[in-house]
C-alpha positions as CSV (number, residue, x, y, z in Angstrom):
1,M,0.0,0.0,0.0
2,S,1.1,3.5,-0.7
3,D,3.0,4.8,2.4
4,H,0.6,7.7,2.8
5,I,-2.7,5.7,2.6
6,R,-4.0,3.7,5.5
7,I,-7.2,1.6,5.5
8,R,-8.7,0.3,8.7
9,K,-12.0,-1.3,9.8
10,L,-14.1,1.1,11.9
11,A,-15.7,0.0,15.1
12,G,-19.4,0.3,15.7
13,T,-22.3,1.0,13.3
14,W,-22.0,3.7,10.7
15,T,-24.8,5.3,8.7
16,V,-25.2,7.5,5.6
17,R,-28.2,9.8,5.1
18,S,-29.4,12.2,2.5
19,G,-32.7,14.0,2.0
20,G,-34.1,12.6,5.3
21,A,-33.5,9.0,4.1
22,V,-31.1,6.4,5.4
23,L,-29.1,5.2,2.4
24,G,-27.3,2.6,4.4
25,E,-26.1,1.3,7.7
26,S,-23.0,-0.8,8.3
27,T,-20.9,-2.6,10.9
28,Q,-18.3,-3.3,8.2
29,A,-17.3,0.3,7.3
30,L,-13.7,1.1,6.4
31,E,-11.8,4.3,7.0
32,L,-9.3,5.4,4.3
33,S,-6.8,8.0,5.4
34,E,-4.6,9.6,2.7
35,G,-1.9,12.1,3.5
36,D,-3.3,15.4,4.8
37,Y,-6.8,14.8,3.4
38,P,-9.7,14.2,5.9
39,P,-10.4,10.5,6.4
40,V,-13.2,9.0,4.2
41,V,-15.6,6.3,5.3
42,Y,-16.2,3.5,2.8
43,F,-19.4,1.4,3.0
44,P,-19.8,-2.1,1.5
45,R,-22.2,-1.9,-1.4
46,S,-24.3,-4.6,0.1
47,D,-25.1,-2.2,3.0
48,I,-26.3,0.6,0.8
49,A,-29.7,1.1,-0.9
50,M,-28.3,1.0,-4.4
51,A,-31.8,1.8,-5.8
52,M,-31.3,5.4,-4.5
53,L,-28.1,5.8,-6.6
54,D,-27.9,6.5,-10.3
55,R,-24.6,5.9,-12.1
56,S,-23.0,9.2,-13.3
57,E,-21.0,9.7,-16.4
58,K,-18.2,11.2,-14.3
59,T,-15.0,9.2,-13.7
60,T,-11.9,10.3,-11.9
61,H,-8.4,8.9,-11.6
62,C,-6.1,8.6,-8.5
63,P,-2.6,7.4,-9.1
64,H,-2.7,5.6,-5.7
65,K,-6.2,4.0,-5.9
66,G,-7.1,3.8,-9.6
67,D,-10.2,4.9,-11.5
68,A,-13.3,5.9,-9.6
69,R,-16.9,5.7,-11.0
70,H,-19.3,8.3,-9.6
71,F,-23.0,8.2,-8.7
72,H,-25.8,10.7,-8.0
73,I,-28.0,10.2,-4.9
74,V,-31.7,10.4,-5.9
75,N,-34.1,10.9,-3.0
76,R,-37.5,12.3,-2.4
77,S,-36.4,15.9,-1.9
78,D,-33.7,16.2,-4.6
79,T,-30.7,14.8,-6.5
80,V,-27.2,15.2,-5.1
81,E,-25.0,15.0,-8.2
82,D,-21.7,13.0,-8.2
83,A,-21.9,12.6,-4.4
84,V,-20.8,9.0,-4.3
85,W,-17.7,7.3,-5.7
86,S,-16.4,3.8,-6.0
87,Y,-13.1,2.2,-7.1
88,E,-14.6,-0.8,-8.8
89,T,-11.2,-2.2,-9.8
90,P,-8.8,-0.5,-7.3
91,L,-5.1,-0.9,-7.5
92,D,-3.8,-3.9,-5.5
93,A,-2.4,-1.7,-2.8
94,V,-5.9,-0.6,-1.8
95,A,-7.9,-3.7,-2.8
96,A,-9.8,-3.5,0.5
97,I,-12.0,-0.8,-0.9
98,K,-13.3,-2.9,-3.8
99,D,-17.1,-3.2,-3.7
100,H,-17.3,-0.2,-1.3
101,L,-18.8,3.3,-1.8
102,A,-17.6,6.6,-0.4
103,F,-19.9,9.7,0.0
104,R,-19.1,13.4,-0.3
105,T,-20.4,14.7,3.0
106,G,-21.8,18.1,3.7
107,E,-25.2,19.8,4.1
108,R,-27.1,17.3,2.0
109,V,-25.2,14.1,2.9
110,T,-24.1,12.9,6.3
111,V,-22.0,10.0,7.5
112,E,-21.9,9.3,11.2
113,Q,-21.4,6.6,13.8
114,I,-24.6,5.7,15.6
């Protein structure tokens, strides 16, 4: 793994919410820390309501993790564009995040331990 990236399993139960809806809850969440960036929580896809996500045309590339596919969150109140990403075929050094989703948090999306 890249020296500046750390992945660890988080203790407890984690939830992600948007537009008043719970998108997912997990006891298998991972935290990815990368350099000076704030840590990011990754949820297993199996713990997320995938019906609330629409695949976006956006892709991004990280030289340490690989290519990320993005998704919009579609809920009753609105659509949060490109708020979710996933490294569907991550580089070997970060293989633990395969089949996981990360969420851009803020006013319209929250991730928290419950």
